N, CA, C and O of each residue as an XYZ file, in Angstrom:
472
protein
N      -2.491     -5.352    -14.225
C      -2.736     -3.922    -13.918
C      -3.051     -3.765    -12.482
O      -3.702     -4.601    -11.855
N      -2.598     -2.727    -11.998
C      -2.972     -2.198    -10.588
C      -3.695     -0.872    -10.561
O      -3.328      0.021    -11.324
N      -4.645     -0.700     -9.774
C      -5.291      0.611     -9.800
C      -5.742      0.830     -8.226
O      -6.561      0.124     -7.638
N      -5.074      1.894     -7.700
C      -5.415      2.274     -6.342
C      -6.279      3.455     -6.431
O      -6.259      4.247     -7.374
N      -7.174      3.548     -5.221
C      -8.010      4.627     -5.088
C      -8.353      4.647     -3.615
O      -7.768      3.906     -2.826
N      -9.388      5.570     -3.207
C      -9.641      5.615     -1.719
C      -8.923      6.656     -1.064
O      -9.140      6.799      0.139
N      -8.016      7.498     -1.696
C      -7.243      8.518     -0.942
C      -8.377      9.792     -0.913
O      -9.444      9.905     -1.517
N      -7.732     10.647     -0.007
C      -8.605     11.893      0.390
C      -8.096     12.699      1.467
O      -6.958     12.527      1.904
N      -8.877     13.561      1.910
C      -8.376     14.372      3.069
C      -8.971     13.829      4.411
O     -10.136     13.459      4.551
N      -8.095     13.832      5.286
C      -8.656     13.325      6.658
C      -7.951     14.139      7.839
O      -6.789     14.514      7.682
N      -8.581     14.393      8.916
C      -7.966     15.110     10.044
C      -7.035     13.967     10.840
O      -7.261     12.757     10.861
N      -6.006     14.622     11.444
C      -5.018     13.634     12.299
C      -5.963     12.696     13.317
O      -6.917     13.102     13.981
N      -5.489     11.461     13.265
C      -6.380     10.564     14.149
C      -7.403      9.755     13.337
O      -7.970      8.762     13.792
N      -7.587     10.211     12.192
C      -8.570      9.512     11.397
C      -8.054      8.312     10.731
O      -6.950      7.804     10.926
N      -9.025      7.885      9.872
C      -8.802      6.552      8.989
C      -9.206      6.661      7.756
O     -10.153      7.375      7.426
N      -8.501      5.937      6.938
C      -8.808      5.687      5.553
C      -8.576      4.270      5.033
O      -7.655      3.626      5.535
N      -9.247      3.782      4.172
C      -8.922      2.421      3.417
C      -8.680      2.586      2.042
O      -9.533      3.090      1.312
N      -7.489      2.170      1.591
C      -7.273      2.278      0.293
C      -7.496      0.869     -0.398
O      -6.921     -0.118      0.062
N      -8.328      0.771     -1.499
C      -8.268     -0.444     -2.080
C      -7.407     -0.373     -3.360
O      -7.209      0.735     -3.859
N      -6.874     -1.497     -3.932
C      -6.287     -1.562     -5.177
C      -6.747     -2.828     -6.048
O      -6.475     -4.012     -5.853
N      -7.482     -2.276     -7.012
C      -7.948     -3.282     -7.965
C      -6.794     -4.038     -8.745
O      -5.922     -3.315     -9.227
N      -6.694     -5.294     -8.911
C      -5.553     -5.797     -9.783
C      -6.229     -6.782    -10.935
O      -7.325     -7.329    -10.819
N      -5.481     -6.871    -11.886
C      -5.832     -7.858    -12.920
C      -4.625     -8.435    -13.650
O      -3.567     -7.806    -13.659
N      -4.747     -9.595    -14.251
C      -3.592    -10.036    -15.023
C      -2.505    -10.748    -14.312
O      -1.429    -11.042    -14.834
N      -2.857    -11.015    -13.053
C      -1.987    -11.890    -12.288
C      -2.728    -12.263    -11.012
O      -3.762    -11.683    -10.678
N      -2.147    -13.293    -10.276
C      -2.779    -13.668     -9.085
C      -1.818    -13.470     -7.929
O      -0.597    -13.489     -8.085
N      -2.483    -13.260     -6.636
C      -1.686    -13.272     -5.594
C      -0.856    -14.429     -5.128
O       0.098    -14.380     -4.352
N      -1.406    -15.555     -5.767
C      -0.521    -16.780     -5.540
C       0.785    -16.665     -6.197
O       1.712    -17.340     -5.750
N       0.983    -15.856     -7.250
C       2.149    -15.922     -7.954
C       3.024    -14.580     -7.700
O       4.252    -14.560     -7.790
N       2.254    -13.512     -7.385
C       2.920    -12.179     -7.245
C       2.893    -11.728     -5.877
O       1.832    -11.781     -5.255
N       4.033    -11.251     -5.294
C       4.030    -10.572     -4.018
C       3.398     -9.112     -4.248
O       3.571     -8.565     -5.338
N       2.739     -8.540     -3.334
C       2.081     -7.238     -3.655
C       2.406     -6.216     -2.373
O       2.690     -6.705     -1.279
N       2.360     -5.054     -2.529
C       2.641     -4.300     -1.448
C       2.139     -2.763     -1.728
O       1.601     -2.405     -2.777
N       2.406     -1.935     -0.621
C       2.127     -0.502     -0.763
C       3.354      0.373     -0.641
O       4.284      0.010      0.079
N       3.403      1.628     -1.383
C       4.469      2.341     -1.313
C       3.870      3.600     -1.102
O       2.658      3.731     -1.268
N       4.641      4.612     -0.727
C       4.144      6.142     -0.635
C       5.404      6.866     -0.988
O       6.547      6.430     -0.848
N       5.012      8.141     -1.510
C       6.035      9.257     -1.761
C       5.539     10.516     -1.370
O       4.597     11.057     -1.949
N       6.215     11.068     -0.282
C       5.974     12.413      0.217
C       6.602     13.445     -0.586
O       7.614     13.160     -1.226
N       6.078     14.696     -0.627
C       6.867     15.860     -1.523
C       8.286     15.818     -1.197
O       8.662     15.771     -0.026
N       9.097     15.833     -2.196
C      10.558     15.879     -2.055
C      11.341     14.772     -1.398
O      12.525     14.825     -1.063
N      10.448     13.689     -1.251
C      11.146     12.515     -0.706
C      11.058     11.392     -1.670
O      10.399     11.444     -2.709
N      11.820     10.280     -1.239
C      11.912      9.126     -2.239
C      10.744      8.204     -1.873
O      10.166      8.369     -0.799
N      10.367      7.221     -2.741
C       9.487      6.216     -2.396
C       9.832      5.588     -1.204
O      10.992      5.327     -0.885
N       8.853      5.345     -0.548
C       9.195      4.303      0.796
C       8.104      3.211      0.888
O       6.883      3.363      0.882
N       8.751      2.198      0.965
C       7.881      0.946      1.224
C       7.248      0.813      2.385
O       7.957      0.916      3.386
N       6.054      0.604      2.540
C       5.351      0.581      3.737
C       4.759     -0.632      4.211
O       4.641     -0.845      5.418
N       4.323     -1.557      3.208
C       3.766     -2.831      3.577
C       3.832     -3.696      2.315
O       3.979     -3.286      1.163
N       3.695     -4.990      2.734
C       3.757     -5.939      1.642
C       3.232     -7.196      2.137
O       3.138     -7.390      3.349
N       2.820     -8.223      1.125
C       2.437     -9.444      1.413
C       3.067    -10.457      0.491
O       2.933    -10.430     -0.732
N       3.766    -11.356      1.164
C       4.391    -12.479      0.341
C       3.248    -13.427     -0.309
O       2.166    -13.687      0.217
N       3.709    -13.881     -1.544
C       2.832    -14.807     -2.145
C       3.055    -16.152     -1.902
O       2.253    -17.020     -2.247
N       4.432    -16.447     -1.145
C       4.664    -17.815     -0.850
C       3.935    -18.166      0.511
O       3.415    -19.281      0.572
N       3.851    -17.381      1.536
C       3.188    -17.697      2.620
C       2.134    -16.841      3.220
O       1.547    -17.166      4.252
N       1.870    -15.615      2.491
C       0.964    -14.694      2.887
C       1.413    -13.949      4.209
O       0.631    -13.334      4.935
N       2.685    -14.073      4.415
C       3.202    -13.342      5.514
C       3.227    -11.662      5.138
O       3.269    -11.224      3.988
N       3.194    -10.893      6.296
C       3.112     -9.485      6.032
C       4.292     -8.858      6.662
O       4.897     -9.454      7.553
N       4.621     -7.791      6.286
C       5.671     -6.870      6.678
C       5.309     -5.455      6.697
O       4.583     -5.059      5.786
N       5.705     -4.617      7.606
C       5.473     -3.161      7.723
C       6.704     -2.401      8.024
O       7.655     -2.866      8.653
N       6.631     -1.166      7.522
C       7.776     -0.375      7.818
C       7.527      0.084      9.334
O       6.409      0.076      9.851
N       8.684      0.479      9.976
C       8.401      0.941     11.387
C       7.489      2.106     11.565
O       6.756      2.278     12.539
N       7.620      2.991     10.398
C       6.717      4.098     10.620
C       5.217      4.024     10.561
O       4.535      5.024     10.788
N       4.664      2.803     10.246
C       3.327      2.653     10.107
C       2.957      1.295     10.894
O       1.781      0.931     10.912
N       3.838      0.633     11.468
C       3.610     -0.542     12.246
C       2.646     -0.358     13.385
O       2.964      0.492     14.217
N       1.431     -1.062     13.574
C       0.617     -0.883     14.624
C      -0.554      0.011     14.196
O      -1.568      0.056     14.892
N      -0.440      0.716     13.079
C      -1.454      1.579     12.712
C      -2.081      1.234     11.423
O      -3.282      1.352     11.179
N      -1.135      0.780     10.582
C      -1.670      0.204      9.144
C      -1.895     -1.306      8.991
O      -1.165     -2.083      9.607
N      -2.872     -1.749      8.199
C      -3.012     -3.217      7.930
C      -3.099     -3.347      6.550
O      -3.840     -2.670      5.838
N      -2.251     -4.323      6.126
C      -2.506     -4.811      4.512
C      -3.299     -6.165      4.521
O      -3.060     -7.067      5.323
N      -4.135     -6.211      3.680
C      -4.835     -7.402      3.406
C      -5.100     -7.595      1.926
O      -4.746     -6.727      1.127
N      -5.704     -8.693      1.537
C      -6.134     -9.056      0.265
C      -7.261     -9.889      0.221
O      -7.392    -10.693      1.144
N      -8.153     -9.851     -0.727
C      -9.197    -10.791     -0.742
C      -9.076    -11.733     -1.933
O      -8.087    -11.654     -2.662
N     -10.193    -12.759     -2.196
C     -10.098    -13.548     -3.153
C     -10.556    -13.080     -4.637
O     -10.630    -13.802     -5.632
N     -10.819    -11.819     -4.552
C     -11.269    -11.101     -5.794
C     -10.255    -10.261     -6.274
O     -10.500     -9.293     -6.993
N      -8.947    -10.633     -5.857
C      -7.740    -10.099     -6.260
C      -7.700     -8.488     -5.974
O      -7.109     -7.707     -6.719
N      -8.245     -8.189     -5.069
C      -8.229     -6.841     -4.574
C      -7.346     -6.638     -3.252
O      -7.534     -7.373     -2.283
N      -6.301     -5.541     -3.234
C      -5.561     -5.416     -2.121
C      -5.952     -4.228     -1.384
O      -6.440     -3.262     -1.971
N      -5.761     -4.247     -0.112
C      -6.135     -3.257      0.674
C      -5.124     -2.706      1.597
O      -4.175     -3.384      1.990
N      -5.343     -1.352      1.983
C      -4.380     -0.851      3.069
C      -5.293     -0.007      4.006
O      -5.745      1.082      3.655
N      -5.544     -0.591      5.256
C      -6.380      0.139      6.286
C      -5.310      0.979      6.918
O      -4.239      0.512      7.307
N      -5.660      2.271      7.002
C      -4.849      3.186      7.770
C      -5.573      3.888      8.930
O      -6.534      4.636      8.749
N      -5.051      3.600     10.129
C      -5.711      4.123     11.369
C      -4.633      4.975     12.016
O      -3.418      4.893     11.834
N      -5.280      5.784     12.783
C      -4.418      6.839     13.647
C      -3.589      7.459     12.725
O      -2.374      7.302     12.844
N      -4.095      8.226     11.709
C      -3.137      8.878     10.695
C      -2.491     10.085     11.281
O      -3.127     10.745     12.103
N      -1.372     10.409     10.958
C      -0.584     11.519     11.075
C      -0.384     12.488     10.193
O      -0.632     12.126      9.043
N       0.006     13.693     10.314
C       0.232     14.553      9.231
C       1.451     14.098      8.385
O       1.554     14.402      7.197
N       2.324     13.393      9.017
C       3.501     12.856      8.343
C       3.199     11.725      7.473
O       4.075     11.296      6.722
N       1.905     11.146      7.513
C       1.577     10.115      6.552
C       1.112     10.680      5.087
O       0.808      9.955      4.140
N       1.114     12.118      5.079
C       0.569     12.641      3.860
C       1.607     12.406      2.725
O       2.787     12.751      2.760
N       0.984     11.774      1.738
C       1.650     11.284      0.653
C       1.021     10.869     -0.382
O      -0.202     10.807     -0.250
N       1.553     10.494     -1.598
C       0.867      9.840     -2.826
C       1.253      8.315     -2.483
O       2.409      7.905     -2.376
N      -0.036      7.470     -2.313
C       0.166      6.196     -2.074
C       0.056      5.172     -3.353
O      -0.823      5.331     -4.201
N       0.920      4.215     -3.420
C       0.975      3.417     -4.752
C       0.882      2.037     -4.153
O       1.446      1.681     -3.118
N       0.006      1.205     -5.021
C       0.294     -0.264     -4.915
C       1.168     -0.836     -6.000
O       1.252     -0.272     -7.090
N       1.808     -1.923     -5.729
C       2.841     -2.399     -6.493
C       2.924     -3.956     -6.377
O       2.540     -4.488     -5.335
N       3.399     -4.684     -7.387
C       3.556     -6.023     -7.418
C       4.796     -6.448     -8.172
O       5.424     -5.662     -8.881
N       5.097     -7.594     -8.016
C       6.296     -8.292     -8.633
C       6.192     -9.823     -8.612
O       5.715    -10.446     -7.663
N       6.681    -10.389     -9.745
C       6.543    -11.821     -9.925
C       7.536    -12.363     -9.076
O       8.553    -12.750     -9.653
N       7.489    -12.490     -7.806
C       8.539    -12.852     -6.840
C       7.891    -13.301     -5.560
O       6.801    -12.828     -5.239
N       8.509    -14.192     -4.810
C       7.820    -14.563     -3.573
C       7.812    -13.358     -2.544
O       6.920    -13.355     -1.696
N       8.685    -12.398     -2.560
C       8.702    -11.266     -1.752
C       9.029    -10.022     -2.511
O       9.745    -10.116     -3.508
N       8.547     -8.821     -2.110
C       8.952     -7.593     -2.775
C      10.381     -7.226     -2.229
O      10.601     -7.078     -1.027
N      11.273     -7.100     -3.152
C      12.704     -6.582     -2.693
C      12.962     -5.683     -3.889
O      12.761     -5.972     -5.068
N      13.502     -4.403     -3.334
C      13.920     -3.363     -4.187
C      12.808     -2.586     -4.805
O      11.864     -2.207     -4.113
N      12.882     -2.333     -6.085
C      11.756     -1.618     -6.748
C      10.804     -2.747     -7.480
O      11.277     -3.596     -8.236
N       9.532     -2.658     -7.189
C       8.761     -3.799     -8.051
C       8.626     -3.292     -9.477
O       8.894     -2.144     -9.830
N       8.181     -4.271    -10.259
C       8.210     -4.301    -11.701
C       6.889     -3.575    -12.055
O       6.890     -2.875    -13.068
N       5.834     -3.671    -11.361
C       4.496     -3.209    -11.750
C       3.981     -2.256    -10.728
O       4.006     -2.549     -9.533
N       3.508     -1.104    -11.175
C       2.964     -0.092    -10.231
C       1.571      0.275    -10.801
O       1.342      0.249    -12.010
N       0.630      0.627     -9.842
C      -0.576      1.479    -10.089
C      -0.271      2.874    -10.051
O       0.752      3.362     -9.572
N      -1.350      3.570    -10.657
C      -1.281      5.036    -10.356
C      -1.507      5.419     -8.921
O      -2.295      4.752     -8.250
N      -0.877      6.439     -8.406
C      -1.019      6.960     -7.139
C      -2.317      7.427     -6.756
O      -3.090      7.820     -7.630
N      -2.647      7.427     -5.536
C      -3.683      7.970     -4.769
C      -3.223      9.027     -3.685
O      -2.487      8.692     -2.756
N      -3.665     10.250     -3.838
C      -3.282     11.146     -2.744
C      -4.022     11.036     -1.382
O      -5.246     10.941     -1.298
N      -3.163     11.058     -0.312
C      -3.746     11.062      1.056
C      -3.092     12.108      1.722
O      -1.863     12.183      1.758
N      -3.980     13.069      2.351
C      -3.509     14.295      2.946
C      -4.203     14.342      4.436
O      -5.415     14.327      4.650
N      -3.194     14.399      5.379
C      -3.672     14.421      6.781
C      -3.462     15.745      7.400
O      -2.311     16.180      7.447
N      -4.344     16.367      7.831
C      -4.318     17.748      8.368
C      -4.124     17.554      9.843
O      -4.511     16.509     10.366
N      -3.575     18.454     10.510
C      -3.239     18.460     11.836
C      -4.268     19.331     12.872
O      -4.030     19.383     14.078
């Protein structure tokens, strides 16, 4: 299971940290990541962590502003800094029993809304 939280309203330039509580699997076996969906748009993969070597990857739209991390208690995080109005979306954490996330992951948490005002 995955459960994201931490969303809310923030002004442009602000920061939010999204935690995702996970259970039923370990980060050593599952790749994990964050996706988002803005109104009228498709899901966008924004960041992921490989279970093979803990390497991270970011979409160009968030690179340098967002940081993905995980802890030993099976919680995944997304630190979002310098937020922009275009970051407004529902954010989801996701996982798959694979070394890296490719395509659509098998397991999804419920989304958490992030709204950035200008």
